[in-house]
TORKOL-4160 file (C-alpha; in steps of 0.2 Angstrom, whole numbers, padded with zeros to 4 digits, m for minus):
260
<pt num="1" X="m0001" Y="0000" Z="0000"/>
<pt num="2" X="0006" Y="0017" Z="m0005"/>
<pt num="3" X="0009" Y="0032" Z="0008"/>
<pt num="4" X="m0003" Y="0041" Z="m0003"/>
<pt num="5" X="m0016" Y="0028" Z="m0002"/>
<pt num="6" X="m0014" Y="0025" Z="0017"/>
<pt num="7" X="m0017" Y="0043" Z="0020"/>
<pt num="8" X="m0032" Y="0044" Z="0010"/>
<pt num="9" X="m0039" Y="0028" Z="0019"/>
<pt num="10" X="m0036" Y="0036" Z="0035"/>
<pt num="11" X="m0043" Y="0052" Z="0031"/>
<pt num="12" X="m0059" Y="0043" Z="0025"/>
<pt num="13" X="m0060" Y="0033" Z="0040"/>
<pt num="14" X="m0059" Y="0050" Z="0051"/>
<pt num="15" X="m0072" Y="0057" Z="0040"/>
<pt num="16" X="m0084" Y="0042" Z="0042"/>
<pt num="17" X="m0080" Y="0041" Z="0063"/>
<pt num="18" X="m0083" Y="0059" Z="0064"/>
<pt num="19" X="m0100" Y="0057" Z="0055"/>
<pt num="20" X="m0105" Y="0042" Z="0067"/>
<pt num="21" X="m0100" Y="0054" Z="0082"/>
<pt num="22" X="m0110" Y="0067" Z="0077"/>
<pt num="23" X="m0125" Y="0056" Z="0073"/>
<pt num="24" X="m0124" Y="0047" Z="0091"/>
<pt num="25" X="m0121" Y="0065" Z="0100"/>
<pt num="26" X="m0136" Y="0073" Z="0091"/>
<pt num="27" X="m0151" Y="0079" Z="0102"/>
<pt num="28" X="m0167" Y="0071" Z="0097"/>
<pt num="29" X="m0176" Y="0078" Z="0082"/>
<pt num="30" X="m0187" Y="0091" Z="0087"/>
<pt num="31" X="m0204" Y="0083" Z="0080"/>
<pt num="32" X="m0200" Y="0068" Z="0092"/>
<pt num="33" X="m0204" Y="0078" Z="0107"/>
<pt num="34" X="m0213" Y="0092" Z="0099"/>
<pt num="35" X="m0198" Y="0104" Z="0103"/>
<pt num="36" X="m0208" Y="0104" Z="0121"/>
<pt num="37" X="m0198" Y="0104" Z="0138"/>
<pt num="38" X="m0204" Y="0108" Z="0154"/>
<pt num="39" X="m0192" Y="0114" Z="0168"/>
<pt num="40" X="m0201" Y="0108" Z="0186"/>
<pt num="41" X="m0196" Y="0115" Z="0202"/>
<pt num="42" X="m0197" Y="0101" Z="0214"/>
<pt num="43" X="m0196" Y="0100" Z="0234"/>
<pt num="44" X="m0181" Y="0088" Z="0239"/>
<pt num="45" X="m0193" Y="0077" Z="0249"/>
<pt num="46" X="m0202" Y="0074" Z="0232"/>
<pt num="47" X="m0188" Y="0071" Z="0221"/>
<pt num="48" X="m0189" Y="0052" Z="0218"/>
<pt num="49" X="m0208" Y="0053" Z="0214"/>
<pt num="50" X="m0206" Y="0067" Z="0203"/>
<pt num="51" X="m0195" Y="0059" Z="0192"/>
<pt num="52" X="m0207" Y="0045" Z="0189"/>
<pt num="53" X="m0220" Y="0056" Z="0185"/>
<pt num="54" X="m0207" Y="0065" Z="0173"/>
<pt num="55" X="m0205" Y="0050" Z="0165"/>
<pt num="56" X="m0222" Y="0044" Z="0163"/>
<pt num="57" X="m0226" Y="0062" Z="0157"/>
<pt num="58" X="m0214" Y="0061" Z="0143"/>
<pt num="59" X="m0223" Y="0044" Z="0138"/>
<pt num="60" X="m0239" Y="0049" Z="0140"/>
<pt num="61" X="m0238" Y="0065" Z="0131"/>
<pt num="62" X="m0224" Y="0063" Z="0118"/>
<pt num="63" X="m0214" Y="0077" Z="0123"/>
<pt num="64" X="m0196" Y="0078" Z="0133"/>
<pt num="65" X="m0194" Y="0073" Z="0150"/>
<pt num="66" X="m0197" Y="0087" Z="0162"/>
<pt num="67" X="m0181" Y="0094" Z="0169"/>
<pt num="68" X="m0182" Y="0094" Z="0188"/>
<pt num="69" X="m0173" Y="0108" Z="0198"/>
<pt num="70" X="m0173" Y="0101" Z="0216"/>
<pt num="71" X="m0170" Y="0110" Z="0233"/>
<pt num="72" X="m0180" Y="0116" Z="0248"/>
<pt num="73" X="m0198" Y="0123" Z="0244"/>
<pt num="74" X="m0195" Y="0140" Z="0252"/>
<pt num="75" X="m0179" Y="0141" Z="0241"/>
<pt num="76" X="m0187" Y="0137" Z="0226"/>
<pt num="77" X="m0201" Y="0147" Z="0228"/>
<pt num="78" X="m0190" Y="0163" Z="0232"/>
<pt num="79" X="m0181" Y="0159" Z="0216"/>
<pt num="80" X="m0197" Y="0159" Z="0206"/>
<pt num="81" X="m0202" Y="0175" Z="0214"/>
<pt num="82" X="m0184" Y="0182" Z="0209"/>
<pt num="83" X="m0188" Y="0177" Z="0191"/>
<pt num="84" X="m0181" Y="0159" Z="0189"/>
<pt num="85" X="m0186" Y="0151" Z="0175"/>
<pt num="86" X="m0198" Y="0138" Z="0180"/>
<pt num="87" X="m0213" Y="0131" Z="0172"/>
<pt num="88" X="m0220" Y="0121" Z="0186"/>
<pt num="89" X="m0219" Y="0121" Z="0207"/>
<pt num="90" X="m0221" Y="0106" Z="0216"/>
<pt num="91" X="m0220" Y="0112" Z="0235"/>
<pt num="92" X="m0220" Y="0102" Z="0251"/>
<pt num="93" X="m0230" Y="0115" Z="0260"/>
<pt num="94" X="m0245" Y="0124" Z="0252"/>
<pt num="95" X="m0241" Y="0140" Z="0260"/>
<pt num="96" X="m0227" Y="0142" Z="0249"/>
<pt num="97" X="m0240" Y="0140" Z="0232"/>
<pt num="98" X="m0250" Y="0152" Z="0242"/>
<pt num="99" X="m0237" Y="0166" Z="0243"/>
<pt num="100" X="m0231" Y="0165" Z="0224"/>
<pt num="101" X="m0251" Y="0167" Z="0220"/>
<pt num="102" X="m0251" Y="0182" Z="0233"/>
<pt num="103" X="m0236" Y="0189" Z="0220"/>
<pt num="104" X="m0247" Y="0184" Z="0206"/>
<pt num="105" X="m0235" Y="0172" Z="0199"/>
<pt num="106" X="m0245" Y="0156" Z="0202"/>
<pt num="107" X="m0257" Y="0151" Z="0186"/>
<pt num="108" X="m0265" Y="0134" Z="0189"/>
<pt num="109" X="m0265" Y="0127" Z="0208"/>
<pt num="110" X="m0269" Y="0110" Z="0213"/>
<pt num="111" X="m0267" Y="0098" Z="0226"/>
<pt num="112" X="m0263" Y="0078" Z="0227"/>
<pt num="113" X="m0273" Y="0068" Z="0238"/>
<pt num="114" X="m0258" Y="0062" Z="0249"/>
<pt num="115" X="m0252" Y="0067" Z="0266"/>
<pt num="116" X="m0236" Y="0060" Z="0276"/>
<pt num="117" X="m0231" Y="0059" Z="0294"/>
<pt num="118" X="m0215" Y="0066" Z="0301"/>
<pt num="119" X="m0204" Y="0053" Z="0309"/>
<pt num="120" X="m0187" Y="0051" Z="0321"/>
<pt num="121" X="m0173" Y="0042" Z="0311"/>
<pt num="122" X="m0160" Y="0034" Z="0323"/>
<pt num="123" X="m0147" Y="0021" Z="0321"/>
<pt num="124" X="m0155" Y="0003" Z="0317"/>
<pt num="125" X="m0140" Y="m0006" Z="0328"/>
<pt num="126" X="m0147" Y="0004" Z="0343"/>
<pt num="127" X="m0161" Y="m0001" Z="0354"/>
<pt num="128" X="m0176" Y="0011" Z="0354"/>
<pt num="129" X="m0195" Y="0009" Z="0356"/>
<pt num="130" X="m0211" Y="0021" Z="0350"/>
<pt num="131" X="m0209" Y="0029" Z="0366"/>
<pt num="132" X="m0191" Y="0033" Z="0365"/>
<pt num="133" X="m0186" Y="0050" Z="0373"/>
<pt num="134" X="m0181" Y="0061" Z="0361"/>
<pt num="135" X="m0174" Y="0075" Z="0372"/>
<pt num="136" X="m0161" Y="0060" Z="0377"/>
<pt num="137" X="m0151" Y="0062" Z="0359"/>
<pt num="138" X="m0137" Y="0074" Z="0359"/>
<pt num="139" X="m0137" Y="0081" Z="0340"/>
<pt num="140" X="m0153" Y="0081" Z="0330"/>
<pt num="141" X="m0153" Y="0086" Z="0312"/>
<pt num="142" X="m0168" Y="0092" Z="0304"/>
<pt num="143" X="m0172" Y="0104" Z="0288"/>
<pt num="144" X="m0172" Y="0122" Z="0295"/>
<pt num="145" X="m0185" Y="0126" Z="0306"/>
<pt num="146" X="m0186" Y="0144" Z="0301"/>
<pt num="147" X="m0193" Y="0140" Z="0284"/>
<pt num="148" X="m0189" Y="0122" Z="0277"/>
<pt num="149" X="m0207" Y="0114" Z="0277"/>
<pt num="150" X="m0200" Y="0098" Z="0285"/>
<pt num="151" X="m0192" Y="0107" Z="0298"/>
<pt num="152" X="m0208" Y="0119" Z="0301"/>
<pt num="153" X="m0221" Y="0103" Z="0302"/>
<pt num="154" X="m0208" Y="0095" Z="0314"/>
<pt num="155" X="m0208" Y="0110" Z="0325"/>
<pt num="156" X="m0228" Y="0109" Z="0327"/>
<pt num="157" X="m0225" Y="0090" Z="0331"/>
<pt num="158" X="m0212" Y="0094" Z="0344"/>
<pt num="159" X="m0223" Y="0107" Z="0351"/>
<pt num="160" X="m0238" Y="0095" Z="0352"/>
<pt num="161" X="m0228" Y="0083" Z="0361"/>
<pt num="162" X="m0221" Y="0096" Z="0372"/>
<pt num="163" X="m0203" Y="0094" Z="0369"/>
<pt num="164" X="m0199" Y="0108" Z="0358"/>
<pt num="165" X="m0190" Y="0118" Z="0369"/>
<pt num="166" X="m0181" Y="0103" Z="0377"/>
<pt num="167" X="m0175" Y="0097" Z="0359"/>
<pt num="168" X="m0172" Y="0114" Z="0350"/>
<pt num="169" X="m0156" Y="0119" Z="0359"/>
<pt num="170" X="m0148" Y="0102" Z="0351"/>
<pt num="171" X="m0155" Y="0104" Z="0333"/>
<pt num="172" X="m0143" Y="0107" Z="0318"/>
<pt num="173" X="m0152" Y="0115" Z="0304"/>
<pt num="174" X="m0152" Y="0109" Z="0285"/>
<pt num="175" X="m0155" Y="0116" Z="0269"/>
<pt num="176" X="m0167" Y="0104" Z="0265"/>
<pt num="177" X="m0175" Y="0087" Z="0270"/>
<pt num="178" X="m0163" Y="0075" Z="0260"/>
<pt num="179" X="m0149" Y="0086" Z="0266"/>
<pt num="180" X="m0153" Y="0081" Z="0284"/>
<pt num="181" X="m0154" Y="0063" Z="0282"/>
<pt num="182" X="m0137" Y="0064" Z="0272"/>
<pt num="183" X="m0130" Y="0073" Z="0286"/>
<pt num="184" X="m0137" Y="0060" Z="0298"/>
<pt num="185" X="m0130" Y="0046" Z="0287"/>
<pt num="186" X="m0113" Y="0053" Z="0287"/>
<pt num="187" X="m0113" Y="0053" Z="0306"/>
<pt num="188" X="m0115" Y="0071" Z="0309"/>
<pt num="189" X="m0128" Y="0070" Z="0320"/>
<pt num="190" X="m0137" Y="0056" Z="0332"/>
<pt num="191" X="m0154" Y="0056" Z="0325"/>
<pt num="192" X="m0164" Y="0065" Z="0311"/>
<pt num="193" X="m0182" Y="0072" Z="0309"/>
<pt num="194" X="m0189" Y="0069" Z="0292"/>
<pt num="195" X="m0203" Y="0064" Z="0282"/>
<pt num="196" X="m0208" Y="0045" Z="0284"/>
<pt num="197" X="m0208" Y="0044" Z="0265"/>
<pt num="198" X="m0190" Y="0047" Z="0266"/>
<pt num="199" X="m0186" Y="0030" Z="0275"/>
<pt num="200" X="m0178" Y="0023" Z="0262"/>
<pt num="201" X="m0166" Y="0037" Z="0257"/>
<pt num="202" X="m0160" Y="0037" Z="0275"/>
<pt num="203" X="m0151" Y="0022" Z="0272"/>
<pt num="204" X="m0151" Y="0003" Z="0278"/>
<pt num="205" X="m0144" Y="0007" Z="0295"/>
<pt num="206" X="m0158" Y="0018" Z="0301"/>
<pt num="207" X="m0172" Y="0014" Z="0309"/>
<pt num="208" X="m0188" Y="0027" Z="0306"/>
<pt num="209" X="m0201" Y="0031" Z="0320"/>
<pt num="210" X="m0218" Y="0039" Z="0315"/>
<pt num="211" X="m0222" Y="0052" Z="0328"/>
<pt num="212" X="m0241" Y="0049" Z="0334"/>
<pt num="213" X="m0255" Y="0054" Z="0323"/>
<pt num="214" X="m0262" Y="0065" Z="0336"/>
<pt num="215" X="m0247" Y="0075" Z="0333"/>
<pt num="216" X="m0248" Y="0074" Z="0314"/>
<pt num="217" X="m0245" Y="0094" Z="0310"/>
<pt num="218" X="m0256" Y="0092" Z="0295"/>
<pt num="219" X="m0244" Y="0088" Z="0281"/>
<pt num="220" X="m0249" Y="0093" Z="0263"/>
<pt num="221" X="m0243" Y="0096" Z="0245"/>
<pt num="222" X="m0246" Y="0108" Z="0232"/>
<pt num="223" X="m0241" Y="0109" Z="0214"/>
<pt num="224" X="m0245" Y="0125" Z="0203"/>
<pt num="225" X="m0240" Y="0131" Z="0184"/>
<pt num="226" X="m0230" Y="0147" Z="0185"/>
<pt num="227" X="m0236" Y="0162" Z="0175"/>
<pt num="228" X="m0225" Y="0168" Z="0162"/>
<pt num="229" X="m0220" Y="0149" Z="0157"/>
<pt num="230" X="m0217" Y="0148" Z="0139"/>
<pt num="231" X="m0229" Y="0134" Z="0138"/>
<pt num="232" X="m0243" Y="0137" Z="0148"/>
<pt num="233" X="m0253" Y="0124" Z="0141"/>
<pt num="234" X="m0241" Y="0109" Z="0145"/>
<pt num="235" X="m0237" Y="0117" Z="0162"/>
<pt num="236" X="m0256" Y="0115" Z="0165"/>
<pt num="237" X="m0256" Y="0098" Z="0159"/>
<pt num="238" X="m0242" Y="0092" Z="0170"/>
<pt num="239" X="m0250" Y="0099" Z="0186"/>
<pt num="240" X="m0266" Y="0089" Z="0180"/>
<pt num="241" X="m0256" Y="0075" Z="0177"/>
<pt num="242" X="m0247" Y="0073" Z="0194"/>
<pt num="243" X="m0262" Y="0077" Z="0205"/>
<pt num="244" X="m0274" Y="0064" Z="0194"/>
<pt num="245" X="m0281" Y="0049" Z="0204"/>
<pt num="246" X="m0272" Y="0038" Z="0192"/>
<pt num="247" X="m0254" Y="0044" Z="0200"/>
<pt num="248" X="m0260" Y="0039" Z="0218"/>
<pt num="249" X="m0253" Y="0021" Z="0217"/>
<pt num="250" X="m0235" Y="0029" Z="0213"/>
<pt num="251" X="m0237" Y="0042" Z="0228"/>
<pt num="252" X="m0241" Y="0029" Z="0239"/>
<pt num="253" X="m0226" Y="0017" Z="0231"/>
<pt num="254" X="m0215" Y="0031" Z="0236"/>
<pt num="255" X="m0222" Y="0030" Z="0254"/>
<pt num="256" X="m0234" Y="0044" Z="0255"/>
<pt num="257" X="m0252" Y="0042" Z="0263"/>
<pt num="258" X="m0265" Y="0043" Z="0250"/>
<pt num="259" X="m0280" Y="0052" Z="0258"/>
<pt num="260" X="m0295" Y="0041" Z="0253"/>
């Protein structure tokens, strides 16, 4: 084989490979998803079930999988109020959706028929009972009670139990519900307070004890399409999809309590 022929063959191979790479890395054609993409702001404790909804929505509607932005409901609501490009807001506390509505930033608002319970997470290799004394722990991590929904709910529950004043000096505030459990998993606290639905995220070495129903702080959820969305029709459709009774089995699968 001559040198010139070898160079020509190599050049042809590079061109072929280059075309193959471009084809593989090319985004889906616009008509395969109608070119429609939603950005959904999701409370951290809802991240897993929201991803299921996003994937199901893609299949059901033939659009791109909605992109999730995850943080505390309080942080996300403030970002939306500051002009962040959200199409839908899925909140762990209806109060933050109501706040956006008061600013004329919420379009269609709905509530899924689900609730939750506050639970205390402890090491599974220790021995506790349902009646353990939360005041006996050293460091207790929870979402910041000043604004993070799980922390607000936890404070209400502990006030109902009459132990808030004793426990609050030991509380380590975290950015959101999942961040609190992550700190617990890393050994930064002796116990964590979170949602019972997050028991799986807490890890196999954690045991969850739900607080009594009589001190259930009335946990509720809300979802809203955001005014100013480039695709308000699709955003409203996602709100209806998430709150449809057909999705209740997914909520229940991820540990949420369906309101019958």
